[in-house]
C-alpha positions, 0 to 999 in steps of 0.5 A: 419521545419525538426525539429519541426517535428523531436520535435513533434515526439520524445515524448516531447509534451507526456511528458509534456501532463503526467506531466513527463517532467523534467525542462528543458523539458519545458523549451525548450517545452516553448519556442519553443510553444512562437517560432511556432504554430505547436507546440502550434497547436501540443500540444492543440491538444494532450491535447484535445486528452489526455481530451477525452480519460480521459472522456471515460475511468472515473468513475461516482462515486456513486450518494450520495457521494458528499452528504456525501462530503459536510454534513462532510464539512458542519459539520466540519465548523459549529462546531467548536473545544474547548479546556478548559484550566485549570482555563480557558475559553473555547479556540479554538484550531486549533489541530485537534480531533479524534471522542472520543474527543482526541486531535490526537497529543497524541498517547496512547504506554501503556493501563491501562493492559501489557495483551493482551487478547482474547476470549476464543474458540482462546485459545482452538484453541491454545492449540490444535494447539500446541499439534499437533505440538508437535504430528507431531516433536514426529513423525518427530523424530520417523521416522528420527530416523527409517529412519536412521536404516533402511539406516545402516541395507542396508549398512551391507546387502550390504557389507555382498552381497560384501563379499558372492560374493568374 
């Protein structure tokens, strides 16, 4: 009896109800459930508690959701997909089709042109960013060289100061 209470408090029931138990744990639980009514009662209570928690935390979907799902299901059932083979009668297809009517089995990799089209304003923005980048680079190089030159002057002044003290 003590072993059953320890098993009930071990967390094995919770892992089973949440679906994270291993196959060995499931088999052990099912065998104990058939032998001991306490395990079956605890499992029923735990499942009821979890269901109650799920009901209280549930978020209701928008009111038109079921109607949209039902309409899309009816549309799929009502319209059989037909494919035409060259010189043959229409044949019903089991392959999914896109909204444009093309088969989704193949994906078009290359377009008509290898060039990318962008709006004209983005060209000007890109040019402005490029020019600003060059200007900032020039300033960075200028200030780097100025800093290097100033550091050399400071070193020269330190050397002169040391020689004057001696």
